[in-house]
C-alpha positions in Angstrom: -12.1 5.3 -10.0 -14.7 4.7 -13.0 -14.5 7.0 -16.1 -18.1 7.4 -17.8 -19.0 8.8 -21.0 -22.5 9.0 -22.3 -25.1 10.6 -24.6 -28.9 10.9 -24.0 -31.8 12.6 -25.4 -30.8 15.4 -22.9 -27.6 16.1 -24.7 -28.4 15.0 -28.3 -30.8 15.1 -31.2 -32.1 12.0 -32.5 -30.0 12.1 -35.7 -26.7 12.2 -33.3 -28.0 9.4 -31.3 -28.7 7.2 -34.3 -25.0 8.0 -35.3 -23.8 6.8 -32.0 -26.4 3.6 -31.8 -24.6 0.5 -30.9 -26.5 -2.5 -32.5 -26.7 -5.8 -30.3 -24.3 -7.8 -32.3 -21.7 -4.9 -31.9 -22.0 -4.5 -28.0 -19.4 -7.6 -27.1 -16.8 -6.3 -29.9 -17.2 -2.9 -28.5 -16.6 -4.1 -24.8 -13.6 -6.4 -26.1 -12.0 -3.3 -27.6 -12.4 -1.1 -24.8 -10.7 -3.6 -22.4 -7.8 -4.0 -24.9 -7.6 -0.4 -25.0 -7.9 0.7 -21.4 -6.8 -2.3 -19.8 -9.8 -2.5 -17.4 -13.5 -3.8 -17.3 -16.0 -1.9 -19.1 -19.9 -1.9 -19.1 -22.1 -0.3 -21.8 -25.8 0.7 -21.5 -27.6 1.1 -24.5 -31.3 2.2 -25.2 -33.1 4.1 -27.8 -32.5 7.3 -25.7 -29.1 6.9 -24.4 -25.4 5.4 -24.7 -23.4 5.0 -21.5 -19.8 3.4 -21.5 -18.1 3.0 -18.1 -14.7 2.1 -18.1 -12.7 1.0 -14.9 -9.8 3.6 -14.0 -9.3 7.0 -14.8 -8.9 8.5 -18.3 -9.2 11.7 -20.2 -12.5 12.5 -21.9 -10.8 13.2 -25.2 -9.2 9.5 -25.0 -12.9 8.0 -24.3 -14.5 10.1 -26.9 -11.7 9.3 -29.3 -12.2 5.4 -28.6 -16.0 5.7 -29.0 -15.8 7.6 -32.5 -13.4 5.0 -33.9 -15.4 2.1 -32.6 -18.7 3.4 -34.1 -17.5 5.1 -37.0 -18.6 8.5 -35.7 -17.1 11.9 -36.1 -14.8 12.6 -33.5 -16.3 16.3 -33.2 -19.8 14.9 -33.1 -18.7 12.8 -30.2 -16.9 15.4 -28.3 -19.6 17.9 -28.7 -22.5 15.5 -27.4 -21.0 13.5 -24.7 
């Protein structure tokens, strides 16, 4: 089982995608935090139009959204609404 969460130009305005952007230097630390939090491997896809996080195992959307909000310094409600 793999859990995924993502946001794209189809689900969020540019202003929201900018809040959820992952700078290159933050990608590795984010993946390490995901591994520590969820105990499985993780993969991150990030471009100017999308952010996708894949985590091994089955996880509740609220748990993954909360992790991303915390890791990216975003409002939890914004993450939940657009992912």
